[in-house]
C-alpha positions as CSV (number, residue, x, y, z in Angstrom):
1,X,-11.1,-53.8,-25.8
2,X,-8.3,-51.9,-24.2
3,X,-7.8,-49.9,-27.4
4,X,-11.5,-49.2,-27.6
5,X,-11.6,-48.1,-24.0
6,X,-8.7,-45.8,-24.6
7,X,-10.3,-44.3,-27.6
8,X,-13.5,-43.7,-25.7
9,X,-11.6,-42.0,-22.9
10,X,-9.8,-39.8,-25.4
11,X,-13.1,-38.8,-27.0
12,X,-14.7,-38.1,-23.6
13,X,-11.7,-36.0,-22.6
14,X,-11.9,-34.0,-25.9
15,X,-15.7,-33.5,-25.4
16,X,-15.3,-32.3,-21.9
17,X,-12.4,-30.0,-22.8
18,X,-14.5,-28.6,-25.7
19,X,-17.4,-28.0,-23.3
20,X,-15.2,-26.2,-20.9
21,X,-13.7,-24.0,-23.6
22,X,-17.2,-23.2,-24.9
23,X,-18.3,-22.3,-21.4
24,X,-15.3,-20.0,-21.0
25,X,-16.0,-18.4,-24.3
26,X,-19.7,-17.9,-23.8
27,X,-20.9,-14.5,-22.8
28,X,-21.8,-13.6,-19.2
29,X,-24.6,-11.0,-18.8
30,X,-25.0,-8.8,-15.7
31,X,-28.1,-6.7,-15.3
32,X,-28.0,-4.0,-12.7
33,X,-30.4,-1.4,-11.5
34,X,-27.7,1.2,-11.6
35,X,-24.1,1.7,-12.7
36,X,-21.7,4.5,-11.7
37,X,-20.1,6.0,-14.8
38,X,-17.0,7.6,-13.3
39,X,-16.4,9.7,-16.5
40,X,-19.8,11.3,-16.6
41,X,-20.0,11.2,-12.8
42,X,-23.6,9.9,-13.1
43,X,-25.4,6.7,-12.1
44,X,-26.9,5.1,-15.2
45,X,-30.2,3.3,-14.6
46,X,-31.0,-0.3,-15.9
47,X,-27.7,-1.3,-17.3
48,X,-26.7,-4.6,-19.0
49,X,-23.0,-5.4,-19.0
50,X,-21.9,-8.2,-21.4
51,X,-18.6,-9.9,-20.4
52,X,-16.6,-12.3,-22.6
53,X,-13.7,-14.0,-20.9
54,X,-12.0,-11.4,-18.8
55,X,-13.2,-8.4,-20.7
56,X,-16.2,-6.2,-21.0
57,X,-17.8,-6.8,-24.4
58,X,-20.6,-4.2,-24.2
59,X,-22.5,-1.9,-21.9
60,X,-26.1,-1.0,-22.7
61,X,-28.9,0.9,-20.9
62,X,-32.5,-0.2,-20.8
63,X,-31.9,-3.5,-22.5
64,X,-34.6,-6.0,-23.7
65,X,-34.1,-8.8,-21.2
66,X,-36.6,-11.0,-22.9
67,X,-34.0,-11.9,-25.5
68,X,-31.7,-13.3,-22.9
69,X,-32.0,-16.9,-21.6
70,X,-29.7,-16.3,-18.6
71,X,-28.3,-13.3,-16.9
72,X,-27.0,-12.4,-13.4
73,X,-29.8,-10.3,-11.8
74,X,-28.3,-7.4,-9.8
75,X,-31.3,-5.2,-10.3
76,X,-31.2,-4.1,-6.6
77,X,-27.5,-3.1,-6.9
78,X,-25.3,-0.3,-8.2
79,X,-22.2,-1.4,-10.2
80,X,-18.9,0.3,-9.8
81,X,-15.4,-0.4,-11.2
82,X,-13.2,-2.6,-9.1
83,X,-11.4,-0.4,-6.5
84,X,-7.7,0.3,-6.6
85,X,-5.5,0.9,-3.5
86,X,-2.3,2.7,-4.5
87,X,-0.3,2.0,-1.4
88,X,-0.4,-1.4,0.3
89,X,1.9,-4.0,1.8
90,X,0.2,-7.4,1.4
91,X,3.1,-9.3,2.8
92,X,3.5,-6.7,5.6
93,X,1.9,-7.2,9.0
94,X,3.4,-4.5,11.2
95,X,0.2,-4.2,13.2
96,X,1.0,-7.7,14.5
97,X,4.5,-6.8,15.9
98,X,3.2,-6.7,19.5
99,X,1.8,-10.1,19.0
100,X,5.0,-11.9,18.1
101,X,5.2,-11.2,14.4
102,X,8.9,-10.6,14.4
103,X,11.2,-10.5,11.3
104,X,14.1,-11.7,13.4
105,X,12.5,-14.9,14.6
106,X,10.2,-16.0,11.8
107,X,11.2,-17.7,8.5
108,X,10.7,-15.7,5.3
109,X,8.0,-18.1,4.2
110,X,5.8,-16.8,7.0
111,X,5.4,-13.5,5.1
112,X,4.3,-15.3,2.0
113,X,1.8,-17.4,3.9
114,X,0.2,-14.4,5.5
115,X,0.5,-12.6,2.2
116,X,-1.9,-15.1,0.6
117,X,-4.4,-14.5,3.4
118,X,-4.1,-10.7,3.1
119,X,-4.5,-10.9,-0.7
120,X,-7.8,-12.7,-0.4
121,X,-9.1,-10.3,2.3
122,X,-8.2,-7.4,0.1
123,X,-9.9,-8.7,-3.0
124,X,-13.1,-9.6,-1.0
125,X,-13.1,-6.1,0.3
126,X,-13.6,-4.9,-3.3
127,X,-10.1,-3.9,-4.2
128,X,-9.3,-5.8,-7.4
129,X,-6.0,-4.0,-8.0
130,X,-3.3,-2.7,-5.6
131,X,0.1,-1.0,-5.9
132,X,2.2,-2.7,-3.4
133,X,5.1,-0.4,-2.3
134,X,7.9,-2.1,-0.3
135,X,8.2,-5.7,0.9
136,X,10.8,-7.9,2.3
137,X,12.5,-10.7,0.3
138,X,10.7,-9.7,-2.9
139,X,7.7,-11.3,-1.4
140,X,5.4,-8.9,-3.3
141,X,6.9,-10.1,-6.6
142,X,6.3,-13.7,-5.7
143,X,2.7,-12.9,-4.5
144,X,2.0,-11.0,-7.7
145,X,3.2,-13.9,-9.8
146,X,1.2,-16.5,-7.8
147,X,-2.0,-14.5,-8.3
148,X,-1.3,-14.0,-12.0
149,X,-0.8,-17.7,-12.4
150,X,-4.0,-18.5,-10.6
151,X,-2.3,-20.4,-7.8
152,X,-4.0,-18.2,-5.2
153,X,-6.8,-15.6,-5.0
154,X,-5.9,-12.0,-4.8
155,X,-6.0,-8.6,-6.4
156,X,-4.0,-7.6,-9.5
157,X,-0.7,-6.3,-8.1
158,X,1.9,-3.7,-9.2
159,X,4.9,-4.1,-7.0
160,X,8.2,-2.4,-6.0
161,X,10.2,-4.9,-4.1
162,X,12.3,-3.5,-1.2
163,X,12.5,0.3,-1.0
164,X,15.7,2.1,-1.4
165,X,17.0,4.0,1.7
166,X,20.2,5.7,3.0
167,X,22.5,4.3,5.7
168,X,20.6,4.9,8.9
169,X,17.5,5.9,7.0
170,X,13.8,4.9,7.3
171,X,13.4,1.2,7.0
172,X,17.1,0.4,7.6
173,X,17.2,-2.4,10.2
174,X,19.6,-2.2,13.0
175,X,19.8,1.6,13.5
176,X,19.7,0.9,17.2
177,X,22.7,-1.5,17.2
178,X,26.0,-0.6,18.7
179,X,28.8,0.3,16.2
180,X,30.6,-3.0,16.5
181,X,27.5,-5.0,15.4
182,X,26.3,-5.0,11.8
183,X,23.8,-7.1,9.8
184,X,25.4,-9.1,7.0
185,X,22.3,-8.4,5.0
186,X,19.4,-6.0,5.2
187,X,15.7,-6.2,4.4
188,X,15.7,-3.0,2.4
189,X,18.1,-1.7,-0.3
190,X,20.6,0.5,1.5
191,X,22.3,2.7,-1.1
192,X,24.4,5.9,-0.6
193,X,25.5,8.0,-3.5
194,X,24.5,8.1,-7.2
195,X,26.3,4.9,-8.2
196,X,24.9,2.8,-5.4
197,X,21.4,4.1,-6.1
198,X,21.8,3.2,-9.8
199,X,23.0,-0.3,-8.9
200,X,20.2,-1.0,-6.4
201,X,17.6,0.3,-8.9
202,X,19.1,-2.0,-11.6
203,X,18.9,-5.0,-9.2
204,X,15.2,-4.4,-8.6
205,X,14.6,-4.1,-12.3
206,X,16.4,-7.4,-12.7
207,X,14.0,-9.0,-10.3
208,X,11.0,-7.8,-12.3
209,X,9.5,-5.0,-10.2
210,X,6.7,-2.8,-11.7
211,X,7.7,0.3,-9.6
212,X,10.7,1.7,-7.8
213,X,10.2,3.0,-4.3
214,X,12.6,5.4,-2.5
215,X,12.6,6.7,1.0
216,X,13.1,10.4,0.5
217,X,12.7,11.2,4.2
218,X,12.7,9.6,7.5
219,X,9.7,7.8,8.9
220,X,7.4,7.2,11.9
221,X,8.2,3.5,12.2
222,X,12.0,3.5,12.2
223,X,14.3,4.0,15.1
224,X,16.3,7.2,15.1
225,X,14.8,8.8,11.9
226,X,12.7,11.9,11.7
227,X,9.7,12.0,9.4
228,X,10.3,15.6,8.5
229,X,14.0,15.2,7.6
230,X,15.1,14.8,4.0
231,X,17.4,11.8,3.2
232,X,18.3,11.4,-0.4
233,X,19.7,14.3,-2.4
234,X,18.1,15.4,-5.7
235,X,21.0,13.9,-7.6
236,X,20.6,10.5,-5.9
237,X,16.9,10.5,-6.5
238,X,17.4,11.4,-10.2
239,X,19.6,8.4,-10.6
240,X,16.8,6.1,-9.5
241,X,14.3,7.9,-11.7
242,X,16.7,7.8,-14.7
243,X,17.4,4.1,-14.3
244,X,13.7,3.2,-13.8
245,X,12.5,5.4,-16.7
246,X,14.9,3.6,-19.1
247,X,12.7,0.6,-18.6
248,X,9.4,2.5,-18.6
249,X,9.0,2.2,-14.9
250,X,8.0,5.0,-12.5
251,X,9.3,6.0,-9.1
252,X,7.2,6.4,-5.9
253,X,8.7,8.5,-3.1
254,X,8.0,8.0,0.6
255,X,8.2,11.6,1.8
256,X,6.7,13.1,4.9
257,X,8.7,16.3,5.1
258,X,8.4,19.3,2.7
259,X,12.1,19.3,1.7
260,X,12.1,15.6,0.9
261,X,8.8,16.0,-1.1
262,X,10.3,18.8,-3.2
263,X,13.6,16.9,-3.7
264,X,11.6,13.9,-5.0
265,X,9.4,16.0,-7.3
266,X,12.4,17.9,-8.8
267,X,14.0,14.5,-9.4
268,X,11.0,13.4,-11.4
269,X,9.1,11.1,-9.0
270,X,5.6,10.2,-10.2
271,X,3.9,10.0,-6.9
272,X,4.5,11.3,-3.3
273,X,3.5,9.0,-0.5
274,X,2.3,10.2,2.9
275,X,3.1,14.0,2.6
276,X,2.5,14.6,6.2
277,X,4.2,18.0,6.3
278,X,3.3,19.2,2.8
279,X,3.6,22.9,2.3
280,X,2.4,25.4,-0.3
281,X,5.6,25.3,-2.3
282,X,5.3,21.5,-2.5
283,X,1.7,21.7,-3.6
284,X,2.6,24.1,-6.3
285,X,5.4,21.7,-7.5
286,X,2.9,18.8,-7.4
287,X,0.7,20.8,-9.8
288,X,3.5,21.9,-12.0
289,X,4.9,18.4,-12.3
290,X,1.5,16.8,-12.7
291,X,2.5,14.3,-10.0
292,X,0.1,12.3,-7.8
293,X,-0.4,12.6,-4.1
294,X,-0.9,9.4,-2.2
295,X,-2.0,10.2,1.4
296,X,-2.8,7.3,3.8
297,X,-5.4,8.7,6.2
298,X,-6.4,5.3,7.5
299,X,-3.0,4.1,8.6
300,X,-2.4,7.6,10.2
301,X,-5.7,7.2,12.1
302,X,-4.8,3.6,13.1
303,X,-1.4,4.6,14.6
304,X,-2.2,8.0,16.0
305,X,-5.7,7.5,17.3
306,X,-6.7,3.9,17.4
307,X,-3.4,2.6,18.8
308,X,-2.3,5.9,20.3
309,X,1.4,5.2,19.5
310,X,4.1,7.2,21.2
311,X,5.8,9.4,18.6
312,X,7.3,11.8,21.1
313,X,10.7,11.3,19.6
314,X,9.6,12.3,16.1
315,X,9.6,16.1,16.4
316,X,5.9,16.5,16.0
317,X,3.9,19.5,17.0
318,X,1.1,18.7,19.3
319,X,-0.4,15.5,20.5
320,X,-1.7,12.6,18.4
321,X,-5.2,14.0,17.9
322,X,-3.8,17.3,16.8
323,X,-1.4,15.6,14.4
324,X,-4.2,13.6,12.8
325,X,-6.3,16.8,12.5
326,X,-3.3,18.5,10.8
327,X,-3.1,15.6,8.3
328,X,-6.7,15.9,7.4
329,X,-6.2,19.6,6.9
330,X,-3.2,19.0,4.7
331,X,-5.2,16.5,2.6
332,X,-8.1,19.0,2.3
333,X,-5.7,21.9,1.2
334,X,-4.1,19.8,-1.5
335,X,-7.5,18.6,-2.8
336,X,-8.9,22.1,-2.9
337,X,-5.8,23.3,-4.9
338,X,-6.5,20.7,-7.5
339,X,-3.7,18.2,-6.8
340,X,-4.3,14.7,-8.4
341,X,-5.2,12.6,-5.4
342,X,-5.2,8.8,-5.5
343,X,-6.6,6.4,-2.9
344,X,-3.9,4.9,-0.8
345,X,-4.1,3.4,2.7
346,X,-0.7,1.9,3.7
347,X,-2.4,-1.5,4.4
348,X,-0.2,-3.6,6.6
349,X,0.2,-0.8,9.1
350,X,-3.5,-1.5,10.0
351,X,-5.2,-5.0,9.6
352,X,-5.8,-6.0,6.0
353,X,-9.3,-5.8,4.6
354,X,-10.2,-2.6,6.3
355,X,-9.1,-0.5,3.3
356,X,-12.5,1.0,2.5
357,X,-12.7,2.6,6.0
358,X,-10.5,5.4,4.6
359,X,-13.3,6.7,2.3
360,X,-15.1,8.3,5.3
361,X,-11.9,10.1,6.4
362,X,-11.5,11.5,2.9
363,X,-15.1,12.8,3.1
364,X,-14.3,14.3,6.5
365,X,-11.4,16.1,4.8
366,X,-13.8,17.7,2.4
367,X,-13.6,15.5,-0.7
368,X,-16.8,14.8,-2.6
369,X,-18.1,11.3,-2.9
370,X,-17.5,11.2,-6.7
371,X,-14.0,12.4,-6.3
372,X,-13.3,9.9,-3.6
373,X,-14.5,7.1,-5.8
374,X,-12.6,8.4,-8.8
375,X,-9.4,8.5,-6.7
376,X,-9.8,4.8,-6.2
377,X,-10.8,4.0,-9.8
378,X,-10.1,6.1,-12.9
379,X,-7.4,8.4,-11.3
380,X,-5.6,5.5,-9.7
381,X,-5.7,3.6,-13.1
382,X,-4.2,6.7,-14.7
383,X,-1.3,6.7,-12.1
384,X,-0.7,3.0,-12.8
385,X,-0.6,3.7,-16.6
386,X,-3.5,1.3,-17.2
387,X,-6.4,3.7,-17.8
388,X,-7.1,1.8,-21.1
389,X,-7.7,-1.4,-19.1
390,X,-9.0,-0.4,-15.7
391,X,-10.8,2.3,-13.7
392,X,-14.2,2.3,-15.3
393,X,-16.9,0.0,-16.6
394,X,-16.4,0.4,-20.3
395,X,-16.3,-1.7,-23.5
396,X,-13.0,-3.5,-24.0
397,X,-11.8,-2.9,-20.5
398,X,-11.0,-5.7,-18.0
399,X,-14.1,-7.0,-16.2
400,X,-13.3,-5.7,-12.7
401,X,-16.7,-4.9,-11.2
402,X,-18.1,-4.5,-7.7
403,X,-21.6,-3.8,-6.6
404,X,-23.3,-2.3,-3.6
405,X,-27.0,-2.0,-2.5
406,X,-27.8,1.7,-2.6
407,X,-26.2,4.9,-3.9
408,X,-22.5,5.3,-3.0
409,X,-22.7,9.0,-4.1
410,X,-25.0,9.7,-1.2
411,X,-23.6,7.2,1.3
412,X,-19.9,6.5,0.9
413,X,-19.9,4.1,3.8
414,X,-21.6,1.5,1.5
415,X,-18.2,0.8,0.1
416,X,-17.1,-0.6,3.5
417,X,-19.2,-3.8,3.0
418,X,-19.2,-4.9,-0.6
419,X,-21.4,-7.9,-1.4
420,X,-20.3,-8.5,-5.0
421,X,-16.8,-8.7,-6.3
422,X,-15.7,-9.6,-9.8
423,X,-12.1,-9.6,-11.1
424,X,-11.1,-10.5,-14.7
425,X,-14.6,-11.7,-15.4
426,X,-14.6,-14.2,-12.4
427,X,-16.9,-13.8,-9.5
428,X,-15.1,-14.0,-6.2
429,X,-17.8,-12.8,-3.8
430,X,-21.6,-12.7,-4.1
431,X,-23.6,-12.2,-1.0
432,X,-27.3,-12.2,-1.5
């Protein structure tokens, strides 16, 4: 009897496993009243998307639904590709610093715990992919891997690990300490000179990052640094680019000031982050190098306007309102000149999950709705080197799909509240 019972349990287990496998392999059909084709820039009507596993098997217009037994009815919705934010910090929570979130008193695990919360918020906001640029303790690497293994819910992540900076540069902790006190370790990679830059870049590659990030100028959030001042030399930046490129990895450069922007571009950086003081020569160089511009309007608004931070020691012209207006003007100028712009918000400076609020600022800066959406889909996928997998709803691409009620080309604010989110063929949010 024991042998028989064991055989029965084995057969039942095999049958259940077979059913699960069949369920996973069966096609999923989504019928939508509209679908934004980011390539043609048009909304196709009455679209059937067939999904198998984590990929899009087919996309058809005006299908015969009578031949289908089951399909997900989104006839009142418009489908879009999953959104991509090209500058986030999912384990970063700088907006909580005044509420006791302090790197000096909290254990490293705290960052990972909040990272899981932030990842879920970001995915449910419609961002199925992020480029995460700079974290402490390689927390972004751990978060990426946990999501990929299915341990937690979150967007697909491309990560950089800790950014490289100079002694006393942006992100270097302890700039305010007296000369006789030093940290035994630092939360960023402090590297001076070509050899040290190469070594730190190699270390990051060892720990399996997807990108290298360098601080090419000072920053707003670091004691004693000036956002407009260049830090690394062209030779130092070239060392990082050279080491990264050997492994097929690209470099993103934090650069507010014009000189730092130009240094990074001449060294071969793929993207420029922030670009607060971008000038005409830098714009021409962006176009010449075919590099990408990643300007975070939402975090700028959050710090300058919403929080009204005191940046009086940062050598800025005018008050915070004038500074934000200048950033919008710079964004507009680069866009009108034809620079490749990607959607990037610097999440972690502001509360996670609010990413889509930036779309309205981009529109205010003169960007068209279709170009705004492309910056967060097909252009962002191009920057990441995954245009063959992401960025549009097309056959053989990954099934990252969101949906909104209405036409996002006439109302970009629809993207601020997304009721349907699918990543890799799995539905993570469906509000009816």
